[in-house]
N, C-alpha and C positions, 0 to 999 in steps of 0.2 A: 563313722559305728556304732559309736547310741546315737544320731540321728536314725540311720538306719531300723537302726530296732526300734526305736520308738517309734517308728510311720509305722515298720508293724505292725508295732501293740495297737495305732487304733489304727487301723486297718481291721487285726484280729478281732477288734471291741465294737468297729462298727457291723462288722459283719453278723456277730454276736446278738447287740442289739437286736438288730432286723428279726435274727433268728429267733431270736422273743416272741417279736412285735406277731412276727405269725403267725406262733403257736398259741398264739395268746386269744389271737384272731377264728385262727381252728377253735380250740376246746369256747370260744364262744358263738356264733354259731352251731357248734353241736350241743350246745346249752339251750339253746333257741331254738332245734331242730326238734330235740329229745322233752320239752318240755310240752308241747302241742302235742296234744291227743289225737285228730284227724294223722297226723304225721307219722305221730310213733304205727299205728294206725297201720297207718299204708308203705311201711318201713318190717311190720312182720309179715303184712303181705305179700312186699318182697320179696323177701326174704325166703322163703314158703317155698314160692316159687321156685325160686332160682333152683331151691332145693332138689326142690320137682327135676330140672330140666337139668340139674345137672348128674345126678342120681338116676336117671332113666334111663341107665340099660340094665341097670342092679332092680330096677326094680320092679319093669316088663322081665327080664331074665333076656333080655335081645342084647346084643348088643353083635350084627353082622352087618354090613357095610350098607343093605338094604332095605337097617330097621329100622329106615324113617317113612316105608311103604304099611301101613295099616294091616295084619296079617286077618285072613280070610278063612272064615270058621262057616263053611256050606250046610253045614249038616248044625249048627246052628242060628237058624233065622230068624229076627226081630224078640229075642227074648230079652228076656223084662229083668233088670234089675236086681238082683238079690243071684245070681244062678250061675253055682259052680264051675268057675274059673271064665266066665263074665260077668263078674262082681258089679259092673253097670250097665249090664245088656247089650244086647250085638243091634246088628245096623240092620237092614234092608236087605241088605246084598252080605249080613254076613260079619261085620266087620266089629271088628273088641271096643265098642265103647272102650273101657279101662285106658290101654290100648297109647288111641289114640288121646285124649287127655292127658297122660302124660306124658307122648311122645310130643305133642302139639307143645307144649310149654318149652321145649328146646326147641324147637319150628318155631316158634314168637321169640325167642330169646336169639337165637339169633340174625331174622329179619329184623330184628331194633338196631339189632348192633353193627349190624354189617349197615344199615341207613344212615340215622343215627353216626354213625362212623364215616365215613362217606360221606356225607352232604354236612358236617362240623368242618370235616378240614377243605371241603369246596367251598364253602361261605363265606367260614372263617378268611381265605387266600385271596379269594373275589370284592369282601367286604374290604376288609387292609387295604390292599391295592387303592379299593377305587377314594375312601375313606385318605388317605397317603399324598398320592402323587393329583389328588386330583385334576378341575382342569376337562380336559375333554375326554380323557378316558372315564372318567370319573362318572360324566353324565351320559358315553356309551351302554359302563355294566351296567346301571343303574336305567336305563332307557329295557334294554335284556329283563333284567333284573322283574320290571313294571309290566311285558310283558304277560307275564307265566306267572303271575303277581290272580294277572286277569282270569285268567278260566284258574275254574275254581277248583282243588286238589283232589280230590275222589275222580272226575271227570275228567281233566286230565290226564291223571296216572291211567285212568280205563284204556283212553283211548291210545296213549304208550303199552299199555301189557299189549292191549287186542292186536299194535301192529306186529309186535314181538312174536304171538306165541300165545298157549297157553304153557306155562313156567314156571317154579317157582324163582326158581335166577331171577325170571324175569318182572317177577312180580316187587324185586328188589328196587333192578337196575330201573326200572316205572318211578316207583318211589323216590327211592336217588333224585330220579331227574325235575320231582314237582319238589322236595323240599329242600334242596340249599338254598330257594332266592328267601324265605324268614335268615337265615344266616346271614346271609352276605348283607343281605341289609339293614341287620340287629349291628353287625361286627360296624358298617362304616360308618353310623349313626355314635356308636361308642368312640371309634378312632377319630371323628371327629371335633369331639365335644371333649376327650383329653388332651389330644395334644393341641389347645389351648393354654391348657393348666401349667403355669405356673415353674413346676418340676421339668415340666420339657424343657424350658423356657430354659434353663437353668444345664438343666446334661447338654443342651445347642452352644449355651459360653462358651462349655468349661471346655469342649470338639471330642464330645463321644455324636459318636461315628452314625446315620441314621436306625443301622439295622441295629445298634446294640440301643439306643432309645425307643423304640420295639419292643425292641426285643424283653430288658428288663426294667421298663418305664411304664408303654401303652397297652402290648398284651393282657399280664395280672393284673391292670385293669379294667380289661375293659371284657373280660372271657364268662364278670357271672351273669350278665342277660341268658350269655350264650347258652351255658351249664342251665340252667333253668330251664328255656328251652327244650333243650335236651332229653331235660329229667320229662317235659306234659311229652311231647315226639314217642319217646322210649313207647307208649298208650299211645298214641294217637293213629302210630308206626302201625302195628297190630290190628287195631280198628279194622284201619283202609285195606289192609291187606286179605283181613276177613273178608271184606268185604268183596273185593275180586274173587277170591279164591270158592265164595257161594255159588259168582255168579259163572265160574267155568275156566276160568284164567289159571290158575294151575295143576299141577298133576291129580290126576283123577287117583285116586284110592291112595296119597300120601296122607302120613298122619300129621294131621295139621286144622286145628278149627273151627275152619273159614267152613271146610273140605269136611267135616265132619255136623257138620250143622245145615252143611246142601243135604248129606244123604237123608237127615230124617227129618228133612220135614217131609218128605210125602207120610208117613207113619202119625202124623200129628193130626190130624183129623181124626182118627181110629184108634186115636187111645194111645202112641205108644211111643209118649213125648221124651221120652230118654235122651236116644239119642240126640236128639238136638240140641234140648236142658243143659247136657251138664261144660259141654264144651262152648253153648252160649253160655253159661254164669263162669268160667275162666274167662273171657272172652270180658264178661265185664269188669271184671274184677281184675285181672291186669290192668284196664286200663284206670279206674278209679285208684288203686291203688299208687301209679308213676300220677295220677294230678291231683291227688294227696303231698306229695310227696313234692311232686313237684311248686307244688301251691307256698309248703312249708320252706320251700330252700327256698322260697322269693320273699320271704316273708324275713325269714334267715340273717338272708345275704347283704338284707335295706338295710345302710349306713346311722339310715335316723332310731333304726332295732335295737342296736347300738349301748350295750348300756345300760337296758332298761331292763 
């Protein structure tokens, strides 16, 4: 009875120690993140734009199924910023720029989450299989990845979206089909490197199953570069998505920054700069914020910075 009690105590002690180590690492990463001024700027920008996206229905007083369609006021066409009811002006078609900027943040958030979330899962699975199994399976999967990587992201996404037809959903599908390969390559390299470590060999010796070894020893140590890449792609995806929307591969009239820039470009030459400038500025700030945080996260998760 005492042996069982001692064994349970030892297991509990090991779990408690592992938990404290993880928490110490977490707070160490958090401290390194917040000590970087540019990363803090990125975090503040992301927090503001996420708040804008979450509270868009209340900010614009629109919470209907067609709220993603930008309202048109044909009696207030090409109005400048400061016009009552249209604080950021209107487009040539009477679209409210303020409405498009606010709801565009929600559209961009959905685009980023859908694309990055799906590509992380697909890429992690394929990269893990290639790295763990090896042999001809690894060879076939990596040759497929090489084919996808040989074509520039924007050109490939443009071709796929054009074939599928103008739709915001099709833009999500096109981007997901293009971006997953980066995660597959990163994950494969990490798995191959980590499975050669001594602690993985020790887990095999004591009889752990391959699934347990992967879930407990390989996957947690392989996700760091994947997390950094996902943070950077949260900004990159919106840039590419806005480009596709700008050239007409999204639904007309949708509250999306690329669509709004496209509608406003005709008025730039005649001095109506606002319809393109405000959504263009939001695209810039979104990409900048996630790139700043991604760079800071990469430095904070670098084991060489621990203890500094």
